[in-house]
Each structure stands twice: as C-alpha cells, then as structure tokens.
C-alpha positions in Angstrom: 49.9 33.9 -9.8 47.5 32.2 -12.1 47.2 33.3 -15.7 44.7 35.9 -16.7 42.6 33.4 -18.6 42.2 30.7 -15.6 41.7 33.7 -13.0 38.8 35.2 -15.3 37.3 31.7 -15.9 37.1 30.9 -12.1 35.7 34.4 -11.4 33.0 33.8 -14.0 32.3 30.5 -12.7 32.8 28.7 -16.2 33.9 25.1 -15.0 34.4 24.1 -18.8 36.8 26.6 -19.5 38.6 25.9 -16.1 38.8 22.2 -17.0 40.3 23.1 -20.3 42.8 25.4 -18.9 43.9 23.2 -16.1 44.1 20.2 -18.7 46.4 22.3 -20.7 48.9 22.9 -17.9 47.6 25.6 -15.8 48.4 25.5 -12.1 45.6 24.4 -9.9 47.2 26.0 -6.9 47.6 29.2 -8.6 46.6 32.5 -6.6 44.2 35.5 -7.6 46.3 38.4 -8.3 43.5 40.6 -6.6 44.1 39.5 -3.1 46.8 36.7 -3.3 44.3 33.8 -2.2 44.4 30.6 -4.0 41.8 30.2 -6.9 40.2 27.3 -4.8 39.3 29.9 -2.2 37.7 32.2 -4.8 35.5 29.1 -5.8 34.7 28.5 -2.1 33.7 32.0 -1.7 31.4 31.8 -4.6 30.0 28.5 -3.4 30.9 27.2 -6.9 31.0 23.5 -6.6 31.7 22.6 -10.3 34.8 24.9 -10.3 36.1 23.8 -7.1 35.9 20.1 -8.2 37.7 21.0 -11.3 40.4 22.6 -9.3 40.7 19.7 -6.7 40.7 17.2 -9.7 43.7 18.8 -11.2 45.4 18.8 -7.7 44.4 21.9 -5.9 45.2 21.5 -2.2 42.4 22.5 0.0 44.7 22.6 3.1 47.1 25.1 1.5 47.4 28.2 3.6 46.0 31.3 2.1 49.2 33.0 3.4 47.4 35.3 5.7 45.6 37.1 3.0 42.4 39.0 4.1 39.2 37.4 4.1 39.8 34.3 6.2 39.8 34.3 10.0 43.2 32.8 11.2 42.2 33.3 14.8 39.8 30.3 14.5 40.7 26.9 15.1 42.4 25.2 12.1 44.2 28.2 10.5 43.1 29.5 7.2 42.8 27.6 4.0 40.2 26.7 1.4 38.9 23.8 3.6 38.5 26.1 6.7 36.8 28.6 4.6 34.5 26.1 3.3 33.6 25.4 7.0 33.2 29.0 7.7 30.8 29.4 4.7 28.0 27.3 6.1 27.6 24.9 3.2 28.0 21.1 4.1 28.4 19.7 0.5 31.2 22.4 -0.3 33.0 21.3 2.9 32.6 17.7 2.0 34.0 18.4 -1.5 37.1 19.8 -0.1 37.7 17.4 2.8 40.8 15.5 1.9 41.2 11.7 2.3 41.2 11.2 6.2 44.7 9.9 6.1 46.0 13.3 5.4 44.3 14.8 8.7 46.1 14.1 11.8 44.2 14.1 15.2 45.0 17.9 15.8 43.6 18.8 12.4 40.5 17.0 12.9 40.0 18.4 16.2 40.6 21.8 14.8 38.0 21.5 12.1 35.4 20.1 14.6 36.2 23.0 16.9 35.7 25.5 14.1 32.5 24.0 13.0 31.1 24.1 16.6 32.0 27.7 16.8 30.1 28.6 13.7 27.0 26.2 14.7 26.7 28.7 17.6 27.6 32.0 16.1 25.3 34.7 15.1 25.9 35.2 11.5 24.9 38.9 11.3 27.5 39.6 14.3 30.2 37.5 12.7 29.9 39.4 9.2 30.1 42.7 10.9 33.2 41.7 12.9 34.8 40.1 10.0 34.1 43.0 7.4 33.9 46.0 9.9 30.9 47.2 7.6 27.8 48.9 9.4 25.2 48.9 6.7 22.1 46.3 6.7 23.0 42.6 6.1 21.4 41.4 2.8 19.3 38.1 3.2 18.0 35.7 0.7 17.2 32.3 -0.1 19.6 30.1 -2.0 18.2 26.9 -3.7 20.8 24.5 -5.2 18.8 22.2 -7.6 21.7 19.7 -8.0 21.4 18.9 -4.3 17.6 19.7 -3.8 18.5 22.0 -0.9 17.9 25.3 0.4 20.0 27.7 2.7 19.4 31.2 3.9 22.2 33.6 2.6 23.5 36.6 4.6 25.8 39.2 2.8 27.7 42.2 4.0 30.8 44.0 2.7 31.7 41.7 0.0 31.6 38.4 2.2 28.5 35.8 2.2 27.7 33.2 4.6 25.1 30.5 4.4 23.3 29.2 7.4 24.2 25.7 7.2 26.8 25.3 9.6 25.1 22.7 11.7 25.0 20.6 8.8 28.7 21.2 8.4 29.2 20.0 11.8 27.0 16.9 11.2 29.0 15.7 8.1 32.2 16.3 9.7 31.3 14.3 12.7 30.2 11.6 10.2 33.3 11.7 8.3 35.5 11.5 11.4 33.6 8.5 12.7 31.9 10.3 15.7 28.4 8.9 16.4 26.1 11.7 17.1 23.1 10.8 19.0 19.6 10.6 17.2 18.3 13.3 19.9 21.2 15.6 19.0 20.7 15.2 15.2 16.8 15.8 15.7 17.5 18.9 17.7 19.7 20.1 14.8 17.2 19.5 12.4 14.4 21.5 14.2 16.5 24.6 14.1 15.7 24.6 10.3 12.1 23.1 10.3 12.0 22.6 6.5 12.8 19.3 4.6 14.6 21.2 1.9 17.1 22.8 4.2 20.4 21.4 4.2 20.7 21.2 8.0 17.4 19.2 8.2 18.5 16.8 5.2 22.0 16.2 6.6 20.6 14.9 9.6 18.1 12.7 8.0 20.7 11.3 5.5 23.1 10.5 8.2 20.6 8.6 10.3 19.4 6.8 7.2 22.9 5.5 6.6 23.0 3.8 9.9 20.1 1.2 9.6 20.5 -0.4 13.0 17.9 -1.2 15.6 18.6 1.8 17.9 17.9 4.3 14.8 14.7 2.3 13.7 13.4 2.4 17.3 14.1 6.1 17.9 12.3 7.0 14.6 9.5 4.8 15.2 9.0 6.2 18.8 8.4 9.7 17.4 5.3 8.6 15.1 3.2 9.4 17.8 4.8 12.6 19.0 2.3 15.7 19.7 4.6 17.9 17.9 4.1 17.6 14.1 7.7 18.4 13.3 9.0 15.5 15.3 6.6 13.1 13.5 7.9 14.8 10.1 11.2 14.1 11.0 10.5 10.6 11.8 8.6 10.1 8.7 11.6 11.5 6.7 14.1 9.2 8.4 11.9 6.2 8.3 11.3 6.7 4.5 15.0 7.0 3.9 15.6 4.0 5.9 13.2 2.0 3.7 14.5 3.3 0.5 18.1 2.4 1.9 21.2 4.8 1.8 24.7 3.3 1.2 26.9 4.3 4.3 28.9 2.8 7.1 27.3 0.6 9.6 28.7 -0.8 12.8 28.9 -4.4 11.4 26.8 -6.3 8.9 24.8 -8.0 11.9 23.7 -4.6 13.0 21.9 -3.7 9.5 18.0 -3.9 10.1 15.6 -3.8 7.0 11.9 -3.6 7.6 9.2 -3.5 5.0 7.4 -0.2 4.3 3.9 -1.5 5.3 5.3 -2.6 8.7 6.5 0.9 9.4 3.9 2.9 7.9 0.5 1.2 7.8 -0.8 2.1 11.3 0.6 5.5 11.1 -1.2 6.4 7.5 -4.5 5.5 9.1 -4.1 7.9 11.9 -2.0 10.7 10.7 -3.9 14.2 10.4 -1.1 16.6 9.4 -1.1 17.0 5.5 2.8 17.5 5.3 3.4 14.3 7.6 0.6 12.3 5.9 2.1 12.9 2.4 5.5 11.7 3.7 4.0 8.6 5.3 2.1 7.8 2.1 5.3 8.3 0.0 7.1 5.9 2.4 4.3 3.3 2.4 4.3 3.2 -1.5 7.9 1.7 -1.2 7.8 -1.9 -1.5 4.1 -1.9 -1.6 3.8 -5.6 -2.3 6.1 -7.1 0.1 4.5 -9.9 2.1 1.2 -9.5 0.5 0.5 -6.1 1.7 0.0 -4.5 -1.9 -3.9 -4.6 -1.4 -3.9 -3.1 1.9 -1.4 -0.3 0.8 -3.5 0.3 -2.2 -6.8 0.6 -0.2 -5.2 3.2 1.9 -3.9 5.2 -1.0 -7.5 5.2 -2.5 -8.8 6.3 0.7 -6.8 9.6 0.4 -7.6 10.3 -3.3 -10.1 12.8 -2.5 -8.0 14.6 0.4 -8.1 18.4 0.4 -4.4 18.9 0.5 -2.6 18.4 -3.0 0.3 17.2 -1.1 -1.5 14.1 -0.1 -3.2 13.5 -3.4 0.3 13.6 -4.9 1.2 10.4 -3.3 -1.8 8.5 -4.1 -0.8 7.2 -7.7 2.4 5.7 -6.4 0.3 3.7 -3.7 -1.4 1.8 -6.5 -0.3 -1.5 -7.6 0.5 -2.1 -11.4 -1.6 -4.6 -12.9 0.0 -7.2 -15.3 -0.2 -6.7 -19.2 -3.5 -7.7 -20.5 -5.4 -7.4 -17.2 -8.1 -5.0 -16.9 -7.6 -2.1 -14.3 -10.2 -2.1 -11.6 -13.1 0.6 -12.4 -12.5 2.1 -8.9 -8.6 2.7 -9.5 -9.2 3.9 -13.0 -11.7 6.4 -11.7 -9.4 7.7 -9.2 -6.3 8.0 -11.7 -8.5 9.8 -14.3 -9.9 12.2 -11.7 -6.3 12.9 -10.5 -5.3 13.5 -14.2 -7.8 16.2 -14.1 -6.6 17.8 -10.7 -6.6 21.5 -10.2 -2.8 20.9 -9.0 -0.3 20.4 -11.8 1.9 18.4 -9.8 -0.8 15.8 -9.1 -1.7 15.7 -12.7 2.0 15.1 -13.5 2.1 12.0 -11.1 -1.1 10.7 -12.5 -0.1 11.0 -16.0 3.1 9.2 -15.3 1.4 6.4 -13.8 -1.1 6.2 -16.5 1.4 6.5 -19.3 3.3 3.5 -17.9 0.2 1.3 -17.3 0.7 -1.8 -19.3 -2.9 -3.2 -18.3 -6.0 -2.7 -20.1 -7.4 0.7 -19.2 -10.4 1.9 -21.3 -10.3 5.6 -22.1 -6.8 6.1 -21.2 -5.7 7.5 -24.5 -8.2 10.2 -24.3 -7.2 11.1 -20.8 -3.5 11.4 -21.9 -4.3 13.3 -25.0 -6.2 15.9 -22.9 -2.8 16.1 -21.0 -0.7 17.3 -24.2 -1.4 21.0 -23.3 -0.6 20.8 -19.9 1.4 23.5 -18.1 4.0 21.2 -17.0 6.3 19.9 -19.7 7.1 16.6 -17.7 3.2 16.0 -18.1 3.3 16.6 -21.6 6.2 14.3 -22.1 4.4 11.5 -20.1 1.4 12.0 -22.1 3.0 11.6 -25.3 5.0 8.6 -24.1 1.8 7.0 -23.0 0.2 7.5 -26.5 3.3 6.3 -28.2 3.1 3.1 -26.3 -0.4 2.6 -27.2 0.2 3.2 -31.0 -1.8 6.4 -31.0 -0.7 8.8 -33.9 -1.3 11.9 -31.8 2.0 11.2 -30.2 3.9 12.3 -33.5 2.8 16.0 -33.1 3.1 15.9 -29.4 6.7 14.6 -29.6 7.8 17.2 -32.2 6.2 20.0 -30.1 8.5 18.9 -27.3 11.7 19.0 -28.9 14.5 19.2 -28.4 14.3 16.1 -26.1 17.1 15.0 -24.0 18.2 11.4 -25.2 19.6 10.3 -21.8 17.7 12.4 -19.4 14.3 11.9 -17.5 11.5 11.7 -18.6 12.6 12.3 -22.1 14.6 9.2 -22.8 11.6 7.0 -22.4 9.7 9.1 -24.9 12.7 8.9 -27.5 12.7 5.2 -27.2 9.1 4.8 -27.5 9.0 7.1 -30.7 11.8 4.9 -32.0 9.5 1.9 -31.7 6.4 3.8 -33.0 8.4 4.9 -36.3 9.7 1.4 -36.9 6.0 0.3 -37.0 4.9 3.4 -38.9 7.9 4.2 -41.3 5.6 6.7 -43.1 5.8 9.1 -40.3 9.7 8.9 -40.0 11.4 12.1 -41.0 14.1 12.2 -43.7 17.7 11.9 -42.4 
C-alpha cells in the first residue's frame, strides 16, 4: 500500500506533492488502502491528468491488474487495469496518456482494447452506471470543460462513479494509435453525434483527419462545402482549416502529402456561405497564408465585406483577414475605419481581436493611440494588455500606469510577455519612469 502522504496527495489532486513524493522514493505502483486499487486508477477515476502523468513518469504501470477490486468491469474485453478504466471513462486524452508503447501491446491486447472501446461507444451511459453501481437514484449530469485541451464533455455520475461521454473519441484515437484507417464518412458520423466543435468527440475526428493531409481527405472535405446540412459544412470547414494550418502526424508516404493555400480552399466558399458559425470558420481558415500567390488583396476585400455582419462570430474573424502594412506605410483609411469600429464593437471578443491587430500594427495609423487608450478599461484583461502594449510600442506615456494596473504579469505567458518586453524598451528610453530595484 502507498504511504499516507502519497495517497492523500493523489486524492486531493496535488500533482506537485505527488511529484515530490515520487522523486523521494515513493512507489508509483502503490495501491489505495481504501479499496486496494493502484493509485493510478484513483487518478483515472478523477480524470486527473497531471497526477496520472506524474505516476506514469515515475514508472506506474497502466497495464497492472487491479486485482479484481471493485469499480472496474473484468467482464469486458481487456481485463481490469488503469488503461481499461480510462477507456471505460470516456475521455480520449486520458486513455492516450495511459496507452503504453505499442511494442508492449500484443495483437490480442490491442483487439481487446478496441472491442472494449466499441462496446462503450454503443452503450447507454445511464444504463451502464446503474448496472455497475446497483444504485437506483437519479443520474447526475453536468458539463465538464477542460481548458488545457479546449474540450468539453458531458458528465454522468451515479453511486460514486462517473463517466464522460467521449467514448467515440476514445475509439477514434485507439484506431489511430493502432494504425487502423477509419474512413472519412465514419469519422464524420461520429462527430455529428456530438455537434459541437468544443466536444472532444468532434475534435478527435477533426484532428485525426487533419494529420492525414492526403488527396482523399482534402477531396472528401471540400466536397462537403456545398452540403445542405450546415453541420456537414461546419465539419468540412473545421477539417480544411486544420489541414491548411498543418498538423504533425503519420501519413502514408511523403508523396501522399498534399498542401493547398487557404485562398484556393476557402475563397469561393466565403462568398457564398450564409450560416454564421460556418462562415466564421471559413473566414478563420481564409486568414491563414492570406498573402500566398498574391491573394492577399482578395482575402482582405472579403474580410472587409463582412465587417458589419450582424453576428459577432463573423466580425471576430475580420481583423485577421486584413494584411499588415510595412513600417512607415500609411494604413488605408477604409481598413483603419473598420479596425477602429471593431475596437468599439459591443462584443468584447471582437474588441480584443481588433485591439491585438491595432497594437501590433507597425504602419502609420493616425488616431491609433487614442483608440488603444480607450480600451485600457475594457472588461477583458487581454484587451487591456494589448492596448498597453500598443501604447508602449508607440512611446505613449499612458502605458506606464496601464502596465502597473495589470500586474502581476506573466513574463513567459501570452499576451503578457509582449507587454513586458515593450515596457523594458520603454523604460530604457525613459529612465525617469523606471522603478527602484
């Protein structure tokens, strides 16, 4: 059994304490005295990725049997271990974290995990919870958001056990790890069961397809751009945007890799799309590599045309479609008027995006300091950081009070790091404002 200190640290989800104890010699394969399961299973049950990673880093074995302790389901393929419990839990990134090197999994073990994942992908979670716990009360439901992964799941809890609804995503990532090529249509069908770009099932399908970068995937995605179902178009726009950005991943062969410039993929679509969510994603994709092959002016004209769109999701993408001018060049009045209007937009996210664009503008932009100064009291902290950064770059003394009001600043984080560096330069030029050591 594990020491009381290590057990307590795992239970309270204290990854720093877990790391310190493991580095001091604690056994990463220790078990929880409450039920005899490995502590890695405790972390898995809590969906605690940082603690699970610390245990694995120190040598915890995700394939170690739980010893038949309650809480697992040895009747399913694959037995009962931290890894199989992660598959049961319905969180793909937790399963990936526990998935050992492929060399450690023989064909039978892989087949067992896939069978288990397929079972859960078709299961009713409420029924499974009642079967596993024997509890008869109502199932508690809620939404779980994981900021580090920008993902969302629906949580189902009963009788002290919790399941997330990402089992189709678990199946997707297992197939990818085991070099099984799931068809585009199947991955689309899986995504459509959770029609939300933030949901992990959707994003697992998108990211997997984006790693392929072959002609088949490009063609299948582009073919959906005119589909009557907006969700199919949304999925296509998401996949194409990720393909344009480029995701590292295995491909059949170097010759199979296909790269296409964003304008070629998105320009005709941007002129025709009417659904705001899809259009916003198309504009986001269009802003990638906007100057390729001289298409920058066309991309910019499309973006400017949507500056007054009634949906803030569309207006949010406009600043990134606008090309930056070289230092010393005057920003065209039409573009400047649009950016200034977006900096006063009723939507806080739109103001933040416009502030970022204006703060980083090296060209001549009459009136920009006053526009940025007006954003120093904005409700979003990032907007205030951008505004202070832009003022510091332009040697405007209002940056001093603005920067001090934003403290503490993260020297290595975004967007704070840019402001920190800009203030260093400002203080070098204005030693009278430097604070004493």
